[in-house]
Structure formats: structure tokens, C-alpha cells
C-alpha positions in Angstrom: -0.1 -0.1 0.3 1.0 3.3 -0.8 1.7 6.6 1.4 -1.3 8.4 -0.1 -3.5 4.9 0.4 -2.3 4.2 4.0 -3.4 8.0 4.6 -6.7 7.8 3.0 -7.2 4.4 4.9 -5.9 5.9 8.0 -8.7 8.8 7.7 -11.3 6.5 6.6 -11.1 4.5 10.1 -12.0 7.8 12.2 -15.6 8.1 13.3 -17.3 11.0 12.4 -17.0 14.1 12.7 -13.7 13.1 12.9 -13.1 11.7 9.4 -15.0 14.2 7.8 -12.4 17.2 9.9 -9.5 15.4 9.3 -10.1 14.5 5.4 -10.6 18.8 5.4 -7.7 19.7 6.9 -5.6 17.1 4.8 -6.8 19.2 1.5 -6.3 22.2 3.3 -2.5 21.3 4.5 -2.3 20.3 0.4 -3.7 23.6 -0.8 -1.0 25.3 1.3 1.8 22.6 0.2 0.6 21.5 -3.1 4.2 19.7 -3.9 5.1 18.2 -0.5 6.6 14.8 0.4 3.8 13.3 1.6 4.5 10.7 4.5 2.3 7.9 7.0 4.1 7.4 10.1 1.4 4.1 11.8 2.6 4.8 16.3 4.3 1.7 16.0 8.3 1.3 16.9 10.9 -1.2 15.3 9.1 -4.1 17.2 5.9 -3.1 16.3 5.0 -1.6 19.2 2.4 1.2 19.8 4.6 4.5 21.0 2.5 7.1 19.4 -0.9 8.1 17.4 -0.6 7.1 13.3 0.5 10.5 11.9 -0.1 12.2 9.1 3.3 14.1 7.5 3.6 16.5 5.1 6.8 18.5 3.8 9.9 17.0 4.8 12.9 18.7 6.8 15.7 17.5 9.4 15.6 17.6 12.9 18.3 18.4 14.7 19.0 16.3 18.6 21.3 17.7 21.1 23.6 15.0 20.4 23.9 16.4 17.2 22.3 13.5 15.0 20.3 14.7 13.3 16.5 12.7 11.6 14.4 13.4 8.5 11.0 14.0 9.8 8.1 15.7 8.1 7.8 19.2 8.4 4.0 19.6 8.8 1.7 16.9 10.9 -1.9 15.9 11.6 -2.9 12.9 13.8 -6.1 11.7 15.9 -6.4 12.0 19.4 -8.9 10.7 22.2 -10.5 14.3 22.1 -10.2 15.3 19.0 -7.5 16.1 16.3 -3.7 17.0 17.0 -1.6 19.8 13.9 1.8 19.0 13.9 4.4 22.9 13.4 7.8 20.3 13.8 9.3 23.9 12.3 9.1 26.1 15.2 12.0 26.3 17.8 10.6 28.5 20.0 8.2 27.1 22.8 6.2 30.0 23.6 5.6 31.1 20.0 2.1 29.2 19.4 0.5 30.6 22.6 1.7 33.8 22.4 1.0 34.6 18.4 -1.9 32.2 17.6 -3.2 31.5 20.8 -6.0 33.9 21.4 -7.2 34.2 18.1 -7.5 30.4 16.9 -10.2 29.3 18.7 -11.3 27.2 21.3 -7.6 25.0 21.2 -4.8 23.9 23.4 -1.3 24.9 22.7 1.9 23.6 23.8 5.7 24.4 22.0 4.6 22.7 18.6 1.5 21.1 18.9 -2.2 23.0 18.0 -5.0 20.4 19.7 -8.8 20.8 18.6 -12.4 19.2 19.2 -13.5 19.8 15.3 -12.1 22.3 12.9 -15.5 24.8 13.6 -13.7 25.4 17.4 -10.7 27.4 15.7 -10.1 30.3 13.0 -9.4 28.2 10.3 -6.7 31.3 8.5 -5.0 31.9 12.0 -4.1 27.5 11.1 -3.0 28.7 7.6 -0.4 31.8 9.4 0.4 29.6 11.9 1.3 26.6 9.4 2.8 29.5 6.8 4.9 30.6 9.5 6.5 27.0 10.3 7.4 26.3 6.3 8.3 30.4 5.8 10.6 30.1 8.9 12.6 27.2 9.5 15.8 25.9 6.8 16.4 21.7 6.4 18.1 21.6 9.5 14.9 22.4 11.4 16.2 25.4 12.6 15.0 28.7 12.4 16.2 30.9 9.5 
């Protein structure tokens, strides 16, 4: 099964209204990043043990670890969680930036250093979500560090 098929199968496996919201969000991100690399991570480690929720990824960059090693990874991601959907902005280095810049205008969402969690798309301002995604895309280089 190729990556687009894995993504579709994952989205289709979600209950409504999460399924429709994830599909809409998938198309929304693809409009912002039309030629991006697509990723699907099933949430399992090398021993096939579940270690996270499955993730859909968009784009590509390198994460730089404290020990100096790097790893190719997606730039923007989405995942179903127990209460809704998570959007990951992997290039944001300042762990306070999301909340300080977008928190008041985003809507009913919780924000961490690189993650936006919300119950449904109708709970958030899509223009503000787009601004946060575009910020992440435009303000990092390929090492995962801010330019």
C-alpha cells in the first residue's frame, strides 16, 4: 500500500465527525503545500509496539538532536487523538511562540511548543491556523532550525 492509500485508510478509519474534519484538514494542508512529500507513520516502533498515534506528515525537514545527529522527518503533521485532532508544526523552535502569537485568535484549542489540539475544525479559526502553518514553512531551513 502506498503512502496516499495509507493516509486514506487512516482517515477512513476515524469516526465522524473526526473523519470529515481530518479529510478537510488534509486537503487544506495540501492547498498550502501542493508539491510536498507525504508521510504516514503508523505509530509503531521497530518492534511493532505502539508508541504514538498514527501521523500524517507533509513536507520534509531534518530534526537536529542535542547530540548533533539529524533525522529526516515531516514538517507539518496531523493526527487523531482521543478528543479530536492534533496539528504538529515541527519547525517552531521557540516553545512559547505558538501560544503567544496565535493562542488568543485561534479559537478553542490547546497549544504546546509545536502542537495545536482541538476537538473539531469548527472550533478554530482556519485563517489563523493557515498563518501558523505558513510561519512554520517560511521560517525554518532544512536542518529544522529557524533561519
